[in-house]
N, C-alpha and C positions, 0 to 999 in steps of 0.2 A: 449344682447350685440347687438351693432348697426351695421348696413351693413357695414360700414367702417371697423371695425375690423375684420368682418367674412371675407371681403374681401382679407384684408392684411394676414390672417391667411391662406386662400387657395393659395395665391399667392406664401408666404412664403413655405408653403408645395409643391406646385407645383415644385419650384426651388431647394429645399434643399432635396426633399425625398430621391433621391439615395444616396447622402451624409449621412444622417442621418441614414440611413438603415445599410451602410457599417460602421458608427461609432459603430452601435448597434452589427454588428458581430465581432468588435474587442472586446466588453466588454462583450459576452456572449459564453457559452462553446459551442452552437448548434444553427442550424436554427431556431428552434421553439421559444427557448429562445431569439433568435433575433428578431422574430416577435413581441412577447410579451412585449420585452423592446421598440421597435418602438411605438406599440400602447401606451404604457404608456408615452412616450415622447409627442406624440401627445396630449393625455390627459391633461398632464400637461402645455403644452403650451396653449391650449383650455383653462382651468383654469385659467391661468395667463394673458390672453389678455387685461384685464382691468389694469393689473399692468405694461404694455409696455408705457413707456414715451416718447419712441423716443430718446433716448440720445446716443444710438447706433444702427447701423443697425439692422433690422428685423431678418437677419440672423444671426448676431452676438448673438443677444439676445436668438434665438432658439437654437444654439450651446451651450451657457452657461446652458441652462435649460437640455439641451440633455446630455451634460458631468455630471451635478449633478444628473440625474436620473440614468445614466450609473454607476456612481461611487456610489450610493446608491444600486443599484441593486448587483454590486460586492460584496460589503459589504455583504450583505445579503445572497448572493450565497454561499460565502465563510463559513459563519456562519453555513448554513444548512448542505454544504458538510461536515464540521468537524462533524455533529450528525449523518451522515449516515454510514452506514457498507457496504464494499466492498464486493459484492458478484460474485466474478470472475467467479464462476461455471455456472451461470446463464445467459442466452443469452436471450436478448428481440429484436426483430426485429422493429425497428422505420419506420414508413411509414409517409414520408413529401412530401411536393409537390416537382415536379420536380426541380424547382428554387433552392430550398434550399438544395436539396439534389445534384446537381451538384457538383462533386469535382474539386475544383481549382488545378492548375497543381502544381507539388511537391516544386518548388522554392516559391510559393506564400503560400503554407499552411506552409512551412518552416519560412517564413517571418512573419505570422501571430503568429507563436509560439516564434519566437524571440520577437517580441513586446510584448506579454502578460507577456514576462520574465521582462519586465522594470517595473520599481517603477511606481506609478500612476500617478505622474508629468509630467514623459518621456513620459507614454503611451499617456496621453491626448495631448503633444504637437506633438509628431509623427503622432498620429491620424489626428490631424487638418492640419498636414502640408502634408500629404499624400491627403488631401482632397483638395489640392491646395489652401487653404486660404492663404492670405498674413500673414507676420508676425505683420502687424499692428492689424489684426482683431483677430489672436492668441492671442496677448498682451491683446487686450481688452476683450475677452474671460476669460482668466485667471489671469488676473491682474498682468501682467508682463510687462516690459519694452520690447520695440522691439528689443533692443541690447542683453537684456537677452534671448528673445526668439531665436535669431539668433544664439548666442553661444551655447545656449542647443541643436538645431537642429543638429548643426554640431557635438557636442558630441556624439547625439543620434546615428546619422548616423555611427559614428565611432564604437559604441558598436553594431549595426545592421549588420555592415559589419563584424565585428570579429565573431557574432554569427552565420552568416551565412556560413563564411568560417571555422568554427569549425565544420563542418556537419561530422557525422562519415562515 
């Protein structure tokens, strides 16, 4: 790989690292899986660098790859979960890094729960929206029109509002 592509990768990672990790948190059940997912995204972006043609911004291209990797992960995770047997009587302590184990406040935890209840399309849209991507960039990543994204965001916000207020 030439130096220009390597530089582009490193700059894109520097700019988008936190956003990409937060997206991983939405699509993964715990902090360790989020870390693994993040690493997988970086590997896939790195492997695909030669395919980047500059038709969109590098960040848009990275987010498109990230969402694809996250959706593949979610699909594999659901299949694996369906094959596991729950053992409610066994407790296993999980030792994670301090950053991953920090518990978010209750509202944020409930919001994440509500987001995870959305269908895949809505979850992708709201995750990108919460990362403060413009409608134009979300539309490029997901292959929708800007107007369609705006309408969907409004509807998703309403669903999330109802979910947040339906708390027991």
